MARGU-163647 format. One record per residue: residue in three letters; x, y negated, z of N, C-alpha, C in turn. Coordinates in pm, whole numbers, plus 50000, padded with zeros to 5 digits. Last residue first. Example, Ala and Ser with C-alpha at 12.3 -4.5 7.8 and 13.67 -1.06 7.14 Angstrom:
REM MARGU-163647
Ser512855022550708513675010650714512904999750787Ala513195056950780512305045050780513205033050780
***
This chain:
REM MARGU-163647
Glu122894785878051122254794777954123004794477822Val124724786278337124554779578208123974789478110Asp123874783478679124174791778563123894784078436Glu125194756478876124084763878817124554772178700Val127464758679138127244754379003126124762878943Asp126214755279474126824762779365126534756279232Asp127054734779734126064736679628126734743579512Val127934744980050128454741779918127374744679816Ala127354730980374127064740380266127654735580136Gln129184727380659128694720380542128514730080426Asp130324738780872128894741180855128334734680730Asn133504754280794132654744080853131194746680818Ala135024785580881134404776880782133544766480853Lys137804787581102136424790581069135874780480968Ile141024795080987140154785481052138714787981010Ile142454812880837142424815180982141504805481054Asn143214824480574141904819080608141664820180759Leu145564837380536145554822980506144264816480554Asp146464861880775145514856680678145694841680660Tyr147864881680892148624869780853147784862180751Asn147004905381115146414894981032147374883281014Asp148014923481293147344928881174146854918181079Lys150574930181504149884919081438149324924081306Gly152074950981614150784947881674150044936281612Phe155414938481577154434949281587153124943881645Glu157654923781379156554919981469155504930981468Cys160974937881387159804932181321158734929481425Lys163094944581548163344943381404162194936681330Gly162324948281808163014935881774163254933981626Leu162654983481795162154971681866162994959381830Ile163745005881687163164996281593162594983881663Met164745021681890165645018481779165075008081683Gln162635027182068163635016982104164465012481982Pro160645046382043160645034981949161745024781971Ile163365067381945162205059381907161255058082026Lys166875069081942165635070882017164545061581962Lys169035086981715168555074681779167205077381843Ile171925102781591170635104381659170295091581733Thr173655113181306173385102081398172015104281460Val176115132681168174775133181226174655121881328Asn178745132981091177745130680986176305132181035Asn180175138781320180415125981252179325122781149Phe178395152081599178985153781466179125140181398Arg177765141181844178235154981838178915157881705Asp176745116381926178085117081867178635131381858Lys174475131182144175045118482096176465120882046Cys173825154782264173535153282120174225140982060Glu174175153482532175255159482454175045158082302Pro171745143482633172895134482622174005140082535Ala168885154082443169905157182544171115147982526Phe166265130382370167245140482332168245142382445Ala163165116682252164105119782361165065130582313Lys162045109482013161575102482133162515104882251Ala164295105081735163595113581831163145105281950Cys165635106881430164885097281511163995105381605Ile168665113181277167585119181355166955108381442Leu170165113180970169735104281078168535110781146Leu172845129580812171495130680867171295120480978Ser174615136280504174515129880636173065130480681Glu176765157080300175445152380343175545145780481Gly179265167180247178955153880196177605148580240Pro178265201080234179355191380242178965177980179Lys174945206280374175965208480273177075198180288Met173535219380673173915207880591175025211580495Glu173175240380842172455240680715172845229280621Glu174595233281067175015245180994174395245580854His173075212081156174395209281102174915221181022Met170855225281257170705216281143172045213881074Lys172075238581474171445246281367171285237781242Asp172875216881630173885226181578173315234081460Ile170385206381698171285198681614172365207581553Gln169425227381859168705223381738169625215781643Glu171285227782068171145239581983170425236081852Val170845203582192172105205682122171985217282025Thr167445192182136168495198982211169755200182126Met164975167482159166015173682075167105179582165Phe161555168382218162865166782281163895174482198Ser159435154981956159875165482050161245161982109Thr158825138481758158445133781893158835144081999Thr161035131381484160315140781571159935134181702Val162435129481164161715122281270160935132481352Phe165305127180966164385136281033163775128881151Ile166825119380654166275114880782165305125580834Tyr169895119080456168555123680491168145118280628Asp171885115280176171585109480308170125112180343Thr172315123579918172985131180024172675126080164Glu171075107479736170995121779712171585130079826Thr169695083379966170495086879849170325101879829Ser167675084780146168015071480093168915072779971Lys164905106580216166295104280179166475090080125Gly163015127880440163185116480351164645114680318Gln163095151680572161795145280554161855133380458Lys164625177580632164845167980523163505161480488Trp163805196380811164375183980865164765173980757Tyr162895218280662161925209980734162505196580780Ile163445228980351164225225180470163435214680548Glu161465232180149162065243780215162765240180346Ala160525208580042159595219880050160145231480132Asp161195177780201161705189280127160775201280148Pro159395147380174159685159780249160145171080159Phe160055117780143160025127980038160355141380103Tyr160225084380182159565096180240159345106480131Lys163275068880158162085072380083161495085080142Phe164585046180405164555059180339163245060780261Gly164795023980570165225022880431165325036180358Glu163725024680820165155027180809165665027280664His160995019780784161775011380876163265012680852Lys160295040780612160225026880567161085017880654Cys160685062680787161445061780661161445047380610Met158775057380978160175055881014161065055380890Ala156455063280825156685049780878158155047580913Ala156765090580774156705081080662157005066880709Ala156695100581037157895102580954157925092580839Leu154095092881109155255087781184156525089081101Met152585107880928152515093280926153725087080996Asn153265133881015153605129480879153585114280867Ala152265134181280153685136481253154095131381115Asn149935106281321150305120481328151765122081284Tyr148955078881500149965083381405150235098281425Lys147345072881709146675075981582147665080581475Glu148895064781917148505078881913147775082681784Asp151685044481856150225045581856149825060181835Ile154425045082068153915048981937152395050681946Val154765015882279154705030282258154165032982118Trp156084990982480155764994882343155845010082330Asn154544982282790155634988682716155174992482576Gly152544973082953153234963382867154404969082790Tyr151104991283081152194985283157152984975183075Lys149335001582903148784993283010149854986583096Asp151294997582597150465005282691150014996082805Lys151184982882275151604981882416150674990182504Arg152105000981977151174993082056151704992282199Leu153455006881650153595005881796152474997581855Leu152605006281386153205018481439153245018481592Ser149464992281303150844990281349151365003181413Leu147575011481062147715003581184149195001681217Ala147935009780701147995016680831148025006780946Leu145654999880465146904996380530146905002480670Glu144175023680254144045015280372145445012180424Tyr143525027379906144415028480021143985019080134Phe142395045679633142035035779734142885037979858Lys143365048379297143435053779432143165042479531Phe141515051478989142345044079085142365051679217Gly141105056378630140795058378771141655049578859Gly139785063078297140825059778393140395062378536Gly136685050178153137855058878162138835054278266Gly134865028277920135105035578043136335044278036Asn134715013477693133695023777711133915032177836Trp135424982877541135584991177660134405000777677Ser136274965277332135574977977304135704987777421Val137124940777391138154951177388137564965077364Asp134784925877377135954921277301137004932177288Lys133104938677560132804939277417134014935777334Ser134394932377807134164946277764133934947377614Ile134914909077934135644911477810135344925077750Gly131724905478079133104900578071133724902977935Ala129844936778076130004922278081131464918278063Lys129374963078108129344958177971129584943077963Asp130044988578306130304974178302130414969578157Leu129915015578276128655008578301128804993478294Gly132125031878263131665025678139130355018278153Asp133215041478490132075048978437131545043278307Ile135095021478537135555034878501134435043178439Val133405000078608134334998978495134715012878445Asn132135009978836131345006578718132215005678593Arg134365011879002133645024178966132785021778842Met134954985079027135894993678955135275007178921Arg132684976079177132984970779043133894980078964Leu132884990079418131724991779331132044987479189Leu135344979879511135144994279495133994996979398Cys134884951779523135944957579439135674972279408His132494950079701132624943879569133624951479480Thr132564964579937131254960879883131334955379741Tyr135314968979993134374980179982133134976279903Ala136334944079982137144954579918136264966979898His134654929880139134214931680001135244939579919Asp135884927280382135074939180362134604940780219Lys139234913980312137834913280357137084926280327Leu141714918080190141574919780334140114921480375Glu142984933479902141934925079960141754928480107Ile144764938379606144824938279753143744928879806Gly145434959079329144604948479387144604949679538Ile147424967179064147344967979209146504956179256Trp147444985278749147134974078836147174977678985Lys148394988278409148344994278542148204982978642Arg146324979778127147454977078215147294985578342Asn144174980877947145154991677952146454987678022Met142164962877970143224959577874144394969477882Lys140614972778174140044972678040141094969977932His142394967978386141984981578354141464982278210Ala142524939978389143744947878366143394962078323Val139844934478455140384930378324141654938278291Ala139704945678714138774949978609139334946678471Ser141684931678852141804946178837140914951178723Thr140604905678840141904908678780142064923578756Ser138134908778982138174904578841139484908278774Gly137514915479246138134925479160138244921679014Ser136704896779423135674905779375136214915979276Gly139804894179565138444889279574137414899479533Val142574896579550141784901979439140314898479448Phe145164885679604143944879279653142814883679560Ser147124898679467147084900879612145974892979680Asp147374915379183146644903979237146474906679386Ile149584927278932149174927079072148424914179103Val150374950578678149804937578713149364938178858Trp152664968178477152044966678609151604952278630Asp151984978378134152694970578237151924970678368Gly150354990477948151224998978028151994991778136Glu150364963077726149764975777766150794984377841Asn151814933477880151534942277766150904955177816Ser151604898777984151794913078007151474920577880Phe150984872577924152054875078020152184889778061His148874869577742150124862277718151274866677807Lys146874886477840147254886977699148634880777678Leu146514878078102147154891078078147574892677932Ile145294852378057146514853978137147234866978101Val142994858977909143994849977853145334851877924Gly141644874978096142054880577967143124872177900Leu141044856878294142054867178323142534873778195Leu139064842378149140294835778195141384846078222Lys137124862378115137714855877998139024849078035Glu136164868578365137074877978301137764871678180Pro136134840578593135584848178480136634857278416Lys136384842778946137004838378821136464846978705Lys134624830879231134844841479133135414835679004Gly133924809879382135294814579395135634825279293Ser130934810679429131884799779457133294804879481Arg129904844279500129594830279474130764821179507Phe129554872379358130614866479438130544851479412Glu127954902779291127834888279305128884882979401Val128664927279050128774923079190128714907979196Gly128794934878786127704940278865127784936979012Gly130664922578634131084934778702130014940778789Glu129274890478691130174899178614130614911178698Gln127664872178816127234886078822128144895478743Arg128994847978774128624851978910128294866778920Cys129684835878541130414848078577129974854078710Asn128674811578449127914823678420128554836578470Gly130384790978511129004789978551128234802878539Phe132714799178390132684798578536131244797778585Asp131844796478124132204809778175132214809978327Ala131474768878101130334777878083130624791578142Ala134114759978144133034755978235131844765378224Leu136484763278018135774775378056134624772278152Asp138694750577823137364746577867136554759277892Tyr142054748377882140984757677850139674752477908Tyr145334740177787144044735177836142954744577788Asn147574749777671147614748377817146364741477871Glu148174775077418147504763177466147644762077618Ile151224786177289150104789277379149484776177427Pro152184782676940152304779877084151044783677161Leu152344810876714151894797276745151994795076896Ser153714830876461153654827776603153284813176624Gln152074848676206152794836576242152624833876392Lys152484881276070151774871876155152664860076195Lys153314887575732153684888175873152924877475952Asp152924884475466151814890075542152094890775692Pro155314875675355154184866175365153004871275445Asp158314879975393157214888175444155994879275464Lys159914861275268160254875475253159104884475295Leu158744837475349158744840775206159014855675185Gln159284838075620157894838775576157804842275428Ala162044835275616161444847275676160004848975632Ile162374809675507162784821375430162144834075483Pro159654786475547160814793675600161104806375521Val158834762775302158404775275367159634782675419Gly160374730675379159864741175292159444753375371Gln159564699575527160174712775540159544722575443Phe160304666875547159474676175473160184689675464Tyr160004641875804160784650375716159864660975656Lys159544606875887159094620575866160164628575797Gly159744581276145159914586376011159394600576003Lys159384550976340159154565176313159374568576167Thr159584524076371160804531976396160634546676357Ala158564491476254158304505776276159624513176294Asn159244466076185159154468976328158794483576358Ala157614469275872158534461875958158214464976103Lys156984502275744156544488975784157584482575874Lys158094526675697157534519675581157094505475614Pro161064544075806159884535775833159414528475707Gly162144571375585162324561675692161054553775714Thr161924606175524161504592475492161734583775613Phe163764633575390163384625375505162864612075453Tyr164094666575257163734652475240163334646175373Arg166804688775237165564685175306165324670275288Tyr168344715675048168244701875097166934700175174Ser168144738774918169474735374971169494721475031Phe165244758674993165894747174930167254744574995Lys164084778175141164774782375018165494770974948Asp164854769275487163954773175379164764776375253Asp166064758175704166034772775697165044777575591Gly168364729275715167084736175708167224751175693Ile170864714675506170144714775632168824722175613Gly172304706675273172904715575372172214715475506Tyr171484672075207171894685375163172474693575281Val168754650975206169924655175284170244669675249Lys167464624175071167574638375035168884643475096Tyr165294599375182166634604875193166564619775159Leu163534570875083163534585475089164984590275091Val162234540775231163344548075166163154563175184Gly160654520275341160114529275239161144537375165Leu162954492475391161774500475424161394509675308Gly166624492975394165314487275377164204496875411Asp169254500475443168604505575322167254499275294Thr170094486075675171014488675563170264491875434Ala167964484375848168714472175820169634473775700Val167194511475864166314501675800167084489075762Arg168664530376002169114526975866168264516175799Gly168294542776249168714528676247169114523576109Ser167554569176202166624560576275167014545876272Leu169544584776080168594577575996167724567376070Asn171304597676262171814591976137170844583176060Asp170144607976495171544603576499171974595676376Arg167454614276427167784606076545169174599976536Phe167784630776202167064618176190167434608876305Phe169174651776325169804644376215169114630976196Arg167294661176510168544655076559169244646976449Gly165344671076335165034660376428166284653376478Ser166844691276209166294680276131165964668376220Ser167484708776421168554701976348168044690176268Asn165274703776707165824711276594166814702776517Gly164664688076939164324702276934164884710076818Asp164914661276956165914669177028165764684177002Leu162864651976801164174645476786165274653176858Ile160614665076890161234669676765162644664076750Thr159624651377104160524662577133161204667977008Gly159294620976920159094628477044160114639577062Thr159624625676562159384617576681159254626576802Ala159084629076261160344629676337160224620376457Trp156354647776149156814635076205158094637276286Ile156284666775858156494667076003157004653476049Glu154754683675593155094670475649155174671375801Lys156004709675398155154705875511155664692975571Leu155934716675048156644711675166155624707975273Gly155704744374809155354731674870156184728474993Asn156074768774705157014758574660156744744974723Glu153994783774798155324787374845156384777474801Ser151444758374859152014769874789153394772774845Gly148454738374883149644744374941150124756474863Glu147454713174652147194726274713148494732574763Ser148854681374735148044689874650147764702974725Glu150304649574737149684660074819148714667974733Val153394635974643152064640174600151554651174694Ile155524609274637155084620574721153644623674687Glu158074597774426156634598574450156334611074532Tyr160694573274374160214586774404158704586174423Glu161364547574348162214557074278161804571674303Gly159744532674511159484532174368160324541674287Glu162234526174746160804526374718160564524274569Leu165244545074678164514533374724163054534574687Phe166914572874790165954568274690165194556474748Val170014586974838169104576774888168234571774772Asp171344617874920170884609474810169834599974864Val174064628675111172694623475116172444615074991Asp176124653175255175794645175136174324641375141Lys177204650675596176404657075492176174647575376Gly178364637975812179124648675749178354655975640Gly176604617275872176714628575964177434640375904Leu176324609775535175874606475670175994618975758Val177374596075232177634606575330177194601475467Ile175504590574926176314586075039176574598075128Arg174264583974604174914593774689175754586774798Lys171124572774510172494568374538173114577874639Gly169164593474284169404585274400170874581474413Pro167754592273956168774597174049168944587674168Lys164144588873943165474585573893166504590473992Lys161974601474050161794594173924163114589973862Glu161264630974197162334621074188162254614374051Lys158484640774376159014638674241160074627774246Ile157454664474608158184651874588158804651574449Tyr154534676274759155514678174651156134664574621Phe152804693675018153404681374967154484684674864Ser151824715575148151004709875040151564696874984Phe151834737075351152954733475263152364727675133Lys149604745375479150194732775525151374728275439Asp149044769875346148124758575337148764745275375Phe150274793675340151014782775277150214769875278Ser150234815775625149564808075521150504797375466Ser149684844275832150614835375763149894828475648Asp147374845576098147754849975964148654839475899Ala148764842376429147804838576325148294843876191Leu149134846076778149464850576644148364846576547Asn150594831377068149434833576982149904837776844Leu153194849577242152624837777178151354841477102Asn153884863177540153344866877410152644854777350Pro156854849477698155434852877692155044857077552Asn159974861877798159244855077692157784859077691Ala162704857977994161334863377997160494855377898Gly164984843277986164884854377892163524861077893Tyr165534836878328165694832578190165664844778098Glu163134851778554164484848378510164454843378366Lys160394849778611161344853178718162744848878678Arg158414821178516159054834078486159984837178601Tyr155334805878614156784807078621157224820678569Ile152644783878616153184796178558154714795578557His149764773178782151214771278765151844784378721Ile146764763378688147474775978706148944773478678Gln144134742478819145444744478756145944758678780Glu140924727778740141854734978827143104738278748Ile138584701378708139774708178656140514715378767Glu136524688178834136214695778714137344704978670Lys135354673279100136434682679069136034691378951His134674639579133134154652279085135314661379043Phe134844620479425135444624179298134974638179260Ala133264618079647133664605779579134224608579440Met130434637379737131814637079687132094623879617Asp127894642179830128644631379893130094630779847Gln126804664279704126304651079664127164639679720Lys128984689179581128274683079694127904668879654Leu129494697279313129574706679425128784701679545Thr127654690079011128424686179128128424696979233Lys127614687078676127384697178779128264694178899Glu128354669378483127074666778548126764676878658Pro130814679578384130784666978460129494664778537Tyr131064715278446130684703978363130624691178446Arg133944733778561132544729678569132314717378483Val136534739878498135754750178566134284746278585Gln139104737678279137854731078317136914741578370Val142424741378357141214748878328139994740878373Tyr145634739878248144574731578306143234737378260Phe148604756578321147334757078251146354747978324Thr151854745678311150654746078394149444746578302Thr154934763378245153854754078212152814754578321Leu157444773578352157094773978210156044763578172Tyr160204772978561158844768078542158554767578393Asn162824778478580161964789678543160484785778538Thr164084756278673164324759678533163444771178486Arg163464756878942162754747378857162944750678709Gly162904786979111163854778679037163124769578940Phe161284800679281161544806779150162604799079070Ile161354784679516161454799279524161874805379391Glu161174757679431162224761879526162444776979523Asp158944757879267160234753479212161374758579299Met157044764679458157404774679358158694770879286Leu156974740179596157334752479666157764763279567Val156044723179396157384720979451157874733579524Lys153474735079359154434733779247155854731979299Leu152294731779608152574745179560153594744879447Tyr151984704079606152864710379705153254724379661Pro150104701279394151444695179386152444701179484Gly147854717979498148574720479373149954714379365Glu146234713979708147574718679741148434720679616Ser144164700479569144344698479713145744702479757Asp143774706379303144694695479334144844692779483Asp143844742879304143284730079264144204718979314Ile145214772479143145084763379256144304751079209His146874802479063145694794179040145434785479164Cys149814812378928149184809079056148104798579035Cys151514837378786150524827278750149694824478875Ile154694849478705153704847378809152824835678769Phe156344874978513155754861678526154824861378647Gly159444892678422158084891178472157664876678487Asp161884902678357161144895878251159684893578291Lys162614915078591163414903678547162704895678439Arg159534921678773160624925378683161404912978645Leu158584913279110158584910778966159774917078895Leu158964916379380158284927079308158374925479157Asn160134892479458160914904779469160294916079387Arg157934875579426159104873979337159964886579341Leu156364884379636155904886479500157054884879400Leu157894875479856157684889879834157244892679691Ile157694847779811159014854179815158874869279791Leu154934843779832155604841179705156984847679699Arg154484849480104153884857780000154604856179867Ala155914829080231156244842980259155694852180150Arg154534806580128155964808580098156364823180120Met152024809280243152164810280098153624812980060Leu152694805180510152184818180470152214820080319Ser153604778380499154464789080552154004802780504Leu151374764480396152634764780322153524776180369Trp149494768980602149214773180464150504774380386Ile150764756280813150544770780819150304776280679Ser150684729880728151984736380745151834751580750His147824724580718148704723580601150014731380617Glu145374746980840146294735880868147434736280768Val142864756780617143994760580699144894748580720Ser140054768180480140544756280549141634760380647Asp138024786680370139064780180291139544767280357Asp137104815480432137174803880518138334795280468Tyr135354831580177136654826880222136494814880314His132794837280097133644848680132135014844380185Glu131644811880060130884822280129131794833480178Phe133724784480147133224793980048132524805180126Ala133774752780271133464766580307132964774280186Asn136584731580238135234734980197134974749680224Gly139204727080287138284723780394136844726680358Thr141074734680104140334722380077139484717880194Asn142774756280051143014747580165142314734180150Tyr142294774979853142864762079812143154752579926Pro143294809079859142414798479909143074784879892Pro144914820179550144824818879696143794808479736Asp145064838979318144114827979333143904825879482Ile147574852579111146974850879242146114838279241Tyr149084875978910148084865178910147524864479051Val152064887478784151344884578908150334873578878Cys153384911578569152594899378582151904898778717Lys155154933278608155304924378493154584911078513Ile156914949278863155694942278826155964932578712Lys159344960078948158514967878856157284960378803Gly160974949979154161464949579016160614956978915Thr159634970879398160574960079371161094961079227Phe157974991979463157634983879347158564971979322Asp158705006079695158425013579572158275004979448Gln159194986279891160144997179871159955003979736Glu156934968879883158274964179844159224975679813Leu154494975279980154774978779842156234976479803Ala154514964680235154404979180221154764983780080Lys154514937680173155694943380237155684958580223Leu151924936280076153044933479985154344938980042Ala150564941580315150454950980203151584948880103Leu151144919280468151624932280514151584942580400Leu149784900980305151204898980333151824912280380Asn147114909880298147934910780177149424908280201Asp145554932580513146214919580501147204919680386Gly143474955680325144344951780435144934937980412His143054979480086142324971580184143264968580301Ile143904982979748144384983279887143534974279974Leu143975002479474143144992579540143414993679689Met146045010879206145905010379351144964999079392Asn146845034678948146245022078991145935022479140Glu147645058978856148565052078945147995039078999Ser145765088978810145905074478794146855068678898Lys145145114878842146525111878810146785096878796Pro142425116478877143275118278997144745115378971Asp140185094378733141335102878702142245104378824Gly137765085178983138165087578845139345096878833Tyr138865071379295137825074079196138435076579059Ser138885069579654139605070279526138635075579421Lys137275075079870137015062679797137805061979666Glu138205098479970136775097579944136435085179863Thr140875093880021140545101779902139055101379871Asp142585068780104141265073480142140705080880021Glu146055068680175145005070180076143715075280140Ile147765044580346147115057580363145975058680261Leu150945029780360149615029580300149035043680307Ile152885016380633152635026380530151205024380477Arg154634984980691153574994880715153555005380603Pro157094968780817156894976380693155904987780714Glu156254938380969156394952780990156184959980856Leu158024908080925156924916780888157244931380917Lys158814881281074159364894781073158254904881050Ile159314850680954158204859880976158764874080963Glu161284824981093161234837481018160014845781055Glu160994791381052160664802181146160454815081067Asp161324770880877162474779480901162224790581003Lys158854757580884159324763880760160434773980787Gly157814743781097157804758281104158334765180980Ile156724716080921156894721781054156804736981047Trp158464712980607157274711980691157574718580824Thr159774703080285159964706780426158644705080501Leu160934711279967159794707180047160024711780190Glu164094700079831163144710179874162014703879953Leu167164697179682165844691279686164844702079724Lys170104702679881169184706079773167844699279793Pro173614696179940172194694579974171304697879854Lys176164719879961175564709779874174084708379910Ala177994723780261177014728780165176384717380087Met181424718680294180094713480324179114718180216
***
């Protein structure tokens, strides 16, 4: 019997979405800048586009940032942000599964949401990525208390969330770095008389009663000690905290209040001991310990110090002023470059791949470009042309001086390729039969069939029938012509030992079937019918028309 699991359920969750593996077609007139650039701006439904990327980018993406429609029922100018709850969950689940497949083992996903679907999204991401891979939630203040969205709101929405997960254990974010300092090591302990030696937890301990020692706070130095409260997560997080929890927290009845303990054989500093203090007041339970400068810091005092990543960001001013960032206006939904800079700083490095499948006005792509990351942006709406295309051209030409440009000394450079998601390979004719869409030329058809059959489209420069391969010896050939026995015989003569060939043809002579053990011939489109959903171009999350209620924008902050 299968072990039951904790999961979110909804109507239609188990209905499989059979996505067609579409091809991407470069629009060379819209591609811009360095022709060798690998960056990609894709116009098309993002669920189909993610499926199109799966073959080439599985396990290659370092950081995913997405800002999906929040399903609030409020009309944004560019997003019809209102979808029936179960549909929203089903379509988000399909996208998250594909995005997880694209991530590297040490990759991260950062999903921006508000409290309308935030809790449900958290449980959904727990299920897909694993609860143990949840790292944190960033809480972002996006507007000031006095700035309202609508006058009839009962509650003011000031905070949005970004749920952050790693793909697997061992993925480590980039922590904050600060100059090393002895400033906090400012405590010095004077022993006025020898303490009483006891043994606790298998360690020698000198016990000093109140008045037998003195704690002095002065200027920090390499010989000083840092005061740390032994409470909360500290009690489980390190050896000193655990020693206090297991051996000292209940000693008041035995030793009294205001006691100092000198515990030998603990810590990672230059001292062979560590001082602890017990409670000083009746009914108190908390204590402290005093840590010396870590040995690693003493050996390299100029080394940067790692500090935790904050999980609260007050960016109300940035959200209020980002409307024109990148030279394109995108009202009520645009994210400031400063926020994306924080995300990419902590969850990617230079040269890494970053993807945003709800790229909107192109903020993620712009920031990734300026921070020397490789990027993929996907957008269904027409502002892939009117916003993203214009913005990224400004970035490349060095005309974009807003956002993080000054912070990273951005002066332009680089490039990107612009892709359109291809039409469905098959359409129904007037009799209701599935046929190959006439807009597909021979190369497009071959590339599409390669995706369907798990081959990489890679035409051989010399042998015409080697249009793609799945391994070094397995090839595919696609044709709309009638295949004869003589043609297959000729191909077989050219095949090397150990090679195999899959032929996809619209029609072929009956004798072609099973003629050779290493040559398989199948008929198109029959061979792919039923494998996926053809003819559907929109799996959009924004399927319900926006309501007529206007949204009052947050005013710009001077």
